[in-house]
Steps between C-alpha positions, in 0.01 A plus 500: 500500500339433165378782278243492222635643173294607199684457170396606149657322203461481125568196287488354153311173540608343170754265656291400801222254580314780675535670837428215740766242587441164332700191418488508120719804436637838607264753659523867588426426865786251504741753353400767754515267799840371391631855463364616835633191677848558355484869592389450861647160585151395611246268346255755361147423385302769322129569453402636158206720408391267217572164338589603148508218245789378286613766255314786673698812593479767771590868521430544870455169680474537879618241750586490867733294715618474859865538589728546801764664281630843603501629141298825494158442344557748217833337408363151434404580139839631380688235699283217369559582133852357525344162587223493239504382137485774238132447420392577858564844649432629852366856469403615849498375859355642819393393849150355531280471806512152647158370380559626141430224246585571138215291363214531747545874564486593130190710419538552125722367225564646158602278209620602157486285190711598198424411137734543205271503198708509182557300179841390625615405850777677690793291625561753779147464635475122491376360829404847628183576301234312307607513135201501266557486123235750386512852358600723789461869579755613238365262234144634513357839401493725806122509509470121481743444786334767716167327447650168610656666805169661593329160473759336722468775761121472494518121533741525794272749676230231521727305737471779756274449799415203719424190294509123508796437268449125456513546120854637540632231731712204392461164666758401757424704810258471789358828628206570728364771271546597135375854565765771466496880483688673218556867581664619180612400150679655205639412159772724358802494266854495641775617266813283501718656229811306595337162440226530242342736253149413616417618854385246752143496623451481875188373676500617863259379767470574873291297741465351844595155377519283190400143418737245347605628154228767516712781353643273230150392391393864492804574282405218265147639480633846410693352210178340372357852505806635317440231236129600497394144584287640783372847588579705811130490583523119523715521815217564753309200367813282518539602865133427575519161325767365741600284201877467448449395137345838419817693589824509301804277521737508795775736386859378550680600821764698309310829500375499861659720768404552862535876495396630842380380840316734737467452876 
């Protein structure tokens, strides 16, 4: 008798062509399915909560799969780690009710985007954050940096609510609606003393769904605000315009993490 198993993993997406299996290179889904198939002796196919792009990472990516294996549900995660590459880690596994679907049952997702703003890049952070060669938190007078941080937080707060986010959508996807609800945002420093003198900046956003490259375009817009190219108060008008050219660049995938999925 087959069981439905819910599995939470984390991964560094730097070496992958994204989550979803494709012909042009290695994918996280491919690595997980290969590991599960070797572990169980079955041909396992998994359903992921999202289709993260090439180079995007995840802290808590949820997937589910069906199996006839007798391995206890809570033992799949530790057992699977022996069959996974080092940049993919199984964190937790549990039984799921039979109709559970990792993608369609998700109610809210939280993404985090990390910036390393400093005059010099960090070799230890390469591929894991967006490195921006500008004066960072430690290079600016405390009052100046706090003002910038307040502006970024204010700008991010304008994303909250139910809006048509066409201006923050990249071409390349077909969706029935470009309206999404953002339930919370934040911009805050994260100290990483082992890697860099300047703390990272983290942009966090929670919502019921996100358009193609939506968070990365928001991140690019926040950097325009950091550079004082646009004002926080410009964000509502950019949203209302539905004009992609009014928003910032699409930030690189390096700094984007799927942080949490709620069901």
